[in-house]
C-alpha positions as a printed Julia matrix, in Angstrom:
396×3 Matrix{Float64}:
   4.34    7.21   25.42
   0.5     7.75   24.37
  -2.2     6.78   26.86
  -5.78    6.78   25.82
  -7.22    7.92   22.34
  -5.65   10.75   21.11
  -7.62   13.86   19.5
  -8.19   13.26   15.85
  -9.81   14.77   12.75
 -11.17   12.12   10.22
 -11.84   13.15    6.55
 -12.43   11.03    3.55
 -14.3    12.41    0.62
 -13.66    9.73   -1.96
 -16.88    8.45   -3.33
 -16.8     4.68   -3.55
 -18.75    3.12   -6.38
 -18.53   -0.7    -5.55
 -20.0    -3.84   -7.73
 -20.74   -5.45  -10.93
 -21.15   -3.45  -14.03
 -20.08    0.06  -12.7
 -17.84    1.25  -15.41
 -20.76    2.42  -16.97
 -21.35    5.1   -14.75
 -18.13    6.56  -15.4
 -19.79    9.44  -18.09
 -22.04   10.34  -14.82
 -19.19   10.8   -12.57
 -16.53   12.77  -14.64
 -18.1    16.5   -15.23
 -18.46   16.64  -19.18
 -16.6    19.55  -19.84
 -13.36   17.9   -18.77
 -10.33   16.74  -20.96
  -9.63   13.3   -19.63
  -6.14   11.73  -19.44
  -6.29    7.91  -18.79
  -3.09    6.47  -17.0
  -2.36    3.1   -16.81
   0.59    0.43  -16.36
   1.3    -2.58  -18.61
  -0.63   -4.23  -21.24
  -3.24   -5.64  -19.13
  -5.95   -3.13  -19.42
  -5.75   -3.56  -23.11
  -5.23   -7.31  -23.46
  -8.3    -7.82  -21.08
 -10.49   -5.01  -22.56
 -10.95   -2.94  -19.45
  -9.4     0.31  -21.52
 -11.86   -0.34  -24.47
 -14.72   -0.43  -22.14
 -13.71    2.87  -20.66
 -13.01    4.6   -23.68
 -16.4     3.46  -25.03
 -17.88    5.07  -21.9
 -16.19    8.38  -22.5
 -16.71    8.4   -26.27
 -18.35   11.96  -25.97
 -15.26   13.18  -23.87
 -11.84   14.26  -25.37
  -9.56   11.35  -23.91
  -6.09   10.99  -23.93
  -3.85    7.98  -22.84
  -0.23    7.61  -20.62
   0.78    4.13  -20.44
   3.55    2.38  -18.99
   3.67    3.32  -15.2
   5.56    0.83  -13.7
   4.73   -1.52  -10.65
   6.99    0.76   -8.69
   6.24    3.84  -10.38
   9.08    6.04  -11.0
   9.7     9.76  -10.75
  11.35    9.67  -14.26
   8.15    8.08  -16.01
   5.66   10.13  -13.99
   7.25   13.51  -14.93
   6.56   12.56  -18.58
   2.81   12.38  -17.75
   3.11   15.64  -15.74
   4.51   17.42  -18.79
   1.78   15.69  -20.95
  -0.87   17.07  -18.62
   0.7    20.88  -18.91
   1.38   20.59  -22.57
  -2.2    19.37  -23.52
  -4.37   20.89  -20.77
  -5.92   17.77  -19.29
  -7.74   19.07  -16.32
  -9.2    15.56  -15.51
  -7.29   12.12  -14.83
  -8.42    8.53  -14.36
  -6.1     6.07  -12.94
  -6.89    2.09  -14.45
  -4.87   -0.04  -12.3
  -3.7    -0.99   -8.88
  -1.77    1.0    -6.26
   1.04    1.9    -8.61
  -0.96    3.29  -11.22
  -3.15    5.13   -8.54
   0.17    6.22   -6.48
   1.39    7.65   -9.67
  -1.7     9.36  -10.84
  -1.79   11.32   -7.46
   1.71   12.46   -8.15
   1.07   13.5   -11.72
  -2.3    15.41  -10.21
  -0.31   17.33   -7.78
   2.98   17.86   -9.86
   1.12   19.19  -12.72
   0.04   22.22  -10.33
   2.9    22.32   -7.99
   4.48   25.63   -7.8
   8.15   24.8    -8.65
  10.02   21.42   -9.05
   7.76   18.65   -8.33
  10.62   16.63   -6.51
  10.27   19.2    -3.72
   6.9    17.12   -2.8
   9.21   14.93   -1.13
  11.91   15.04    1.78
  14.12   12.29    3.2
  17.07   13.99    1.58
  15.64   13.79   -2.14
  13.78   17.14   -2.17
  12.92   20.22    0.23
   9.59   18.52    1.19
   7.39   21.41    0.39
   3.53   21.24    1.12
   0.96   20.36   -1.73
  -1.51   23.24   -1.93
  -3.58   21.84   -5.05
  -4.04   18.91   -7.36
  -6.02   18.15  -10.27
  -9.03   16.07   -9.82
  -8.96   12.5   -10.36
 -10.56    9.15  -10.22
  -9.58    5.37  -10.03
 -10.89    2.18  -11.74
  -9.22   -0.36   -9.25
  -8.02   -3.5   -10.84
  -5.65   -4.96   -8.27
  -6.8    -4.72   -4.37
  -3.65   -4.17   -2.19
  -2.68   -0.8    -1.24
  -5.82    1.16   -0.5
  -4.82    3.93   -2.65
  -7.92    4.05   -4.16
  -9.49    5.56   -0.75
  -6.72    7.55    0.55
  -4.45   10.62   -0.08
  -0.98    9.12   -0.19
   1.3     7.61   -2.61
   4.66    6.39   -3.06
   7.12    6.97   -5.78
  10.7     5.36   -6.73
  13.59    7.66   -7.83
  15.33    5.24   -9.8
  18.79    7.44   -9.84
  18.73    8.21   -6.23
  17.66    4.57   -5.56
  14.73    5.55   -3.33
  11.5     4.77   -2.64
   9.55    7.57   -0.73
   5.97    8.49    0.0
   3.97   11.82   -0.24
   0.28   12.9     0.23
  -1.96   16.04    1.08
  -5.67   16.66    1.55
  -5.49   17.46   -1.79
  -4.6    13.89   -3.12
  -7.57   12.06   -2.54
  -9.52   10.41   -5.46
 -12.88   11.97   -6.22
 -14.18    8.73   -6.84
 -13.03    5.0    -7.01
 -14.83    2.39   -8.83
 -14.13   -1.01   -7.23
 -15.55   -3.87   -9.77
 -14.54   -7.31   -7.91
 -14.78   -9.04  -11.52
 -11.72   -6.68  -12.56
  -9.6    -8.91  -10.33
 -10.81  -12.15  -12.17
  -7.62  -11.48  -14.83
  -4.79  -11.4   -12.16
  -2.26  -13.91  -11.82
  -1.43  -15.82   -8.28
   1.5   -13.73   -7.58
  -0.25  -10.63   -7.8
  -3.12  -11.5    -5.65
  -0.96  -12.98   -3.16
   1.01   -9.45   -2.95
  -2.35   -7.73   -2.54
  -3.18  -10.07    0.59
  -0.02   -9.54    2.1
   0.13   -5.83    1.56
  -3.21   -5.23    3.05
  -2.43   -7.5     5.89
   0.57   -5.74    6.74
  -1.24   -2.25    6.42
  -3.49   -3.13    9.04
  -0.63   -4.75   11.14
   1.03   -1.43   11.05
  -1.54    0.42   12.45
  -2.43   -1.81   14.97
   0.71   -3.82   16.58
   1.8    -1.0    18.71
   0.8    -0.93   22.39
  -2.52   -0.63   23.8
  -4.55    2.67   24.35
  -7.92    1.46   25.01
  -9.18    2.12   21.44
 -11.64   -0.69   21.3
 -13.44    0.17   18.05
 -10.2     0.55   16.24
  -8.95   -2.82   17.53
 -11.92   -4.65   16.71
 -12.09   -3.38   13.41
  -8.31   -4.2    12.63
  -8.82   -7.53   14.25
 -11.78   -8.15   11.96
  -9.57   -7.28    8.86
  -6.74   -9.47    9.86
  -9.01  -12.66   10.61
 -10.99  -11.8     7.12
  -7.59  -12.01    5.28
  -6.44  -15.02    7.04
  -9.67  -16.57    6.17
  -9.9   -15.54    2.64
  -6.1   -15.43    1.66
  -5.68  -19.18    0.49
  -8.73  -19.2    -1.68
  -8.14  -15.73   -3.16
  -4.92  -16.31   -4.43
  -6.23  -19.37   -6.48
  -6.3   -17.58   -9.72
  -9.15  -19.87  -11.44
 -11.63  -19.24   -8.34
 -13.69  -16.43   -9.87
 -16.09  -16.55   -6.68
 -17.43  -13.17   -6.92
 -18.22  -12.7    -3.15
 -14.76  -14.22   -2.19
 -13.16  -11.23   -4.41
 -15.73   -8.68   -3.28
 -14.48   -9.41    0.4
 -10.89   -9.11   -0.55
 -11.36   -5.95   -2.64
 -13.14   -4.17    0.23
 -10.93   -5.46    3.05
  -7.96   -4.19    0.96
  -9.65   -0.6     0.82
 -10.6    -0.71    4.5
  -7.18   -1.49    5.55
  -5.69    1.89    4.46
  -8.55    4.14    4.14
  -7.99    6.36    7.4
 -10.46    4.43    9.53
  -8.31    2.17   12.02
  -5.57    4.59   12.8
  -7.46    7.29   14.1
  -6.33    8.54   17.61
  -3.89    5.67   17.82
  -0.23    5.01   17.88
   1.29    3.61   14.45
   4.24    2.03   13.33
   5.4     2.09    9.47
   8.91    0.66   10.03
   7.89   -2.52    7.86
   7.09   -0.17    4.76
  10.44    1.77    5.67
  12.41   -1.47    5.52
  10.56   -2.99    2.67
  10.81    0.13    0.6
  14.47   -0.08    0.55
  14.76   -3.84   -0.5
  12.64   -2.83   -3.42
  14.74   -0.04   -4.08
  18.08   -1.56   -4.41
  16.97   -5.24   -5.33
  13.5    -5.18   -7.04
  11.79   -7.41   -5.08
   7.96   -7.27   -5.25
   6.71   -4.68   -2.51
   4.34   -7.28   -0.98
   7.37   -9.96   -0.81
   9.46   -7.32    0.96
   6.81   -7.17    3.55
   6.78  -10.78    4.14
  10.58  -10.85    4.79
  10.58   -7.79    7.0
   7.36   -8.16    9.38
   8.05  -11.54   10.94
  11.68  -10.43   11.92
  10.61   -7.2    13.04
   7.86   -8.78   15.39
  10.87  -11.09   16.85
  13.08   -8.36   17.44
  10.58   -6.01   18.69
   8.68   -8.48   20.91
   9.1    -6.8    24.28
   8.24   -3.39   23.17
   4.8    -4.87   21.32
   4.4    -7.6    23.84
   0.98   -6.31   25.29
  -0.47   -6.12   21.48
   1.08   -9.33   20.12
  -0.65  -11.14   23.16
  -3.86   -9.61   22.15
  -3.05  -10.55   18.47
  -2.49  -14.15   19.28
  -5.65  -14.45   21.19
  -8.14  -12.44   19.23
  -6.8   -12.94   15.68
  -5.33  -16.34   15.63
  -7.61  -17.88   18.39
  -4.52  -19.09   20.39
  -5.77  -19.86   23.88
  -3.51  -22.21   25.24
   0.19  -21.81   26.69
   1.99  -19.2    28.7
   1.86  -15.28   27.61
   5.24  -16.1    25.99
   4.3   -19.15   24.12
   1.18  -17.5    22.71
   3.52  -14.44   21.45
   5.82  -16.77   19.81
   3.1   -19.11   18.1
   1.4   -15.98   16.95
   4.63  -14.49   15.08
   5.25  -18.01   13.95
   1.79  -18.28   12.64
   2.3   -15.02   10.85
   5.35  -16.12    8.93
   3.5   -19.13    7.86
   0.49  -17.37    6.53
   2.78  -15.47    4.22
   4.34  -18.7     3.08
   1.16  -20.51    2.45
   0.47  -17.48   -0.1
   3.85  -18.38   -1.9
   5.83  -15.43   -0.2
   9.07  -16.37    1.23
  10.01  -14.77    4.4
  13.99  -14.84    4.53
  16.12  -12.99    2.54
  17.7   -16.55    1.49
  14.38  -17.43   -0.23
  15.5   -14.52   -2.77
  18.98  -15.6    -3.07
  20.45  -12.82   -0.8
  22.68  -13.12    1.97
  24.69  -11.07    4.43
  25.92   -8.63    1.69
  22.61   -6.96    1.86
  22.42   -5.63    5.76
  25.05   -2.99    5.41
  23.87   -1.67    2.06
  20.14   -1.44    3.35
  21.11    0.15    6.74
  23.34    2.81    4.65
  19.97    3.44    2.7
  17.82    3.92    5.62
  20.52    6.46    7.18
  20.46    8.51    3.67
  16.69    8.66    4.09
  16.69    9.87    7.51
  15.03    6.74    8.92
  17.27    6.47   11.83
  14.41    6.63   14.83
  11.37    5.26   13.6
   8.51    2.91   14.92
   5.48    3.92   17.2
   7.95    5.14   19.89
  10.79    6.65   17.68
  12.91    4.08   19.11
  13.64    1.75   16.23
  17.41    3.06   15.54
  19.85    2.27   13.06
  21.06   -1.01   15.21
  17.45   -2.24   15.75
  16.63   -2.02   12.18
  19.98   -3.9    11.37
  18.9    -6.7    13.89
  15.73   -6.82   11.85
  17.4    -7.35    8.6
  19.94   -9.81    9.92
  17.11  -11.64   11.65
  15.38  -12.1     8.18
  18.37  -13.45    6.21
  17.63  -17.15    6.81
  15.69  -19.26    9.1
  16.99  -20.3    12.21
């Protein structure tokens, strides 16, 4: 088990362009000689005028469009974009949307230049897991804070035919720049805002909720982000509350939750995402809501292994000072679930009309995707993951 802060490198080349009315700077951020492909999801960027504004700013460029990237971007859809890039000779990509569109654009950027079948960017029983050695340059215009994809090099893609949701990434898939304008979040509905808060919260937890190694800076940074999300979350999900400073804090918190700052030199546990991805792949439940199902149950089942950090979390993040150590930890786990529920997200399978039948199916998927020894210690076996899914079935 790791003791002390481990050796680490920290590299993040993404330029952040934060604040109001920054779309006008796109023409300064994208080289003039580039042929630009705009990638986006559903109709919201058209409906609310964001796409038209961007096209106006880029009126002197050769610009194409690729829409229809799903909320969980699929390999099948993204390969159509890869073929378009290759056939039409696009040499700069611009993602307009949230984490799904940005993740999808990262795949397209790498896939367009990949030597061989892009499916081999992935492992876990789907592809050969060969390294990404180059990618097209791309930028992002963030419209939904949640994943932190606007300032990191990772992405997640769904394989419909294989019922899998898998990650990829490399040093070549960082955005060149990301425009973060909090006003672009004003059109988001409550459900998406809540999902974003939950996703950001769990990202921080997965880099923090392991065991102490004396990383004071990383711990305090993570605790500050968690406390901020707890403070602003209930106000953020009010879709009528267009408080600029509130949305600015939300956007920046979500970016910092997964930009590589808080996980340097410390152990991490991405089990919540691994278990959650299988739920989305099989049952189509929103990513943020799958995390709300999994995390409280995981903390309960893995309480002994995470006890020291749970106690620290209870005292520093939730301000729980009374009671025994066991009582503080139990209360902190309870408060975590209540926080998700206050955002409108159910924390049990029963909230989504699912029951015992899901457990065997989900565990089989974990085994199929080689997720048999996960967590910060590699000791979350399939049997432990089964316990977590069972714990999450319904309230006690």
